[in-house]
N, C-alpha and C positions, 0 to 999 in steps of 0.2 A: 488547442495547443498554442503556445507562444503568446497568450493573452495575459496581461498583468491582472491577476485576480487576488492579490494580497488582501486579506480581510474580507474575502468574498465567500468564505466557507458556508455561511448561512444561505446565501443565494444558490450556491452549488448544491447544497443539501436539498433545497426545494426542487431543483431540477430532477433529482432522483425519484421524485414522486411519479414521474411518467411511467406507467405500468409496462410499457413495451421496451424501455431502454435496457439494452443488454451490454453495452460497452460505453465507457466514459474515458475519454482521453484528455487529460489536463496536464500534459507534459510541459515543463518549462513555463509555468504560469505564475511563478513567485508565490506559491502556496506555502504558508508557514505551519507550524505545529498546531496552532489553534484552528486554522482552516481545515486541516486534516482531521482534527478531533470532531468538528461539526459534520464533516462529510462522513466519517466513519460511523458516527452514531446512527446515521440513517441506513447504513448498508443492510442490516437485518430486515428492513422493510421494503427492499427493492428486488427487482428481477435481474439486477446487474451481475454479469458473469465475468466481465473483464474491466479492470481498473488500471489505467496507465498514469502513473504519477511521476515518472522519470523527470529529472532535472529540477525538481522542487526541493530546496535545501531545508527540509523540515527536521532532519536528523533523528536521533534516538527518540526524542519526545514524541514526534509525529508517528514514528513506527510503533511505539507502544500504544498510542491511541488507536491506530489502525488494527493492530494485532488483537486488541481487546474485543473488537466487533467482528473480526473475520470468521470465527467459528460459527456464528449464527447468521452468516451471509451466504449468498450463492456464488461468491467470487471464486473463479477457477483459474484465472490468469491475472497476475499482479506484476505490474511494471514498476520496479523500484530502482531504476538506473540513476546513478548520480544524485542521490537524495541526502548525502552527507552522513551515512551510517558506516560503522566499523564492524568487524567480525564479532566483537564482544556484544554488540547491540542486537544480534540475531536471536538471542534467547527468547525474546517475546514472540518473534515470528515462528520459531520452532514450537513453542508452546501452543500457538494457535493452530499450527499444522497438525500437531498430535491430536487435537480435538476434532478437526475436520480437515483432512488433507486436500490440497488444491494442486492442480496439474502443473502449473508453470509459475515460476518466480524469476524475474530478471533482476540481477543484482550488479551487473558490471558498472564501472564508473564510480564505485564507492571506495572508501579507504580500506580496502582489503585485497589481499593477493589472490591470484587464481587458486593457489593451494588452500587458502582459508575458505574460499567459496566451495571448493571440492570437498573439504572436510565437513562443511555444513551440510552439503547434499548427502554425503555418506551417513551423517548422523540421522538425517530424516529417513533414509532408507533402512536403517537398522532397527 
């Protein structure tokens, strides 16, 4: 965390090849949507269970890349604090959750109210 890794998505993706890696914390590392795309594409081939991406401002585009690969991954805990998303951007995440539910998602610090987060959680539980 707190390392400037902008445009380091390919290098991060290669780290995921470690067969025993279960948690990756790259919070506040200046990852952009392209970095998240490269990282997310490798998720189905890893043993990673926890991915902490908080503080990287990759926004809706990065979330969509991530959500595309979540259902075929082993991710069970996802840290998305302050990544520049809004409540309307959560549709991709909800679609991924429907395909393969994960236990924890952290969303605080984004442009959404506590009520919007609660509504999203209620939608997942219904």
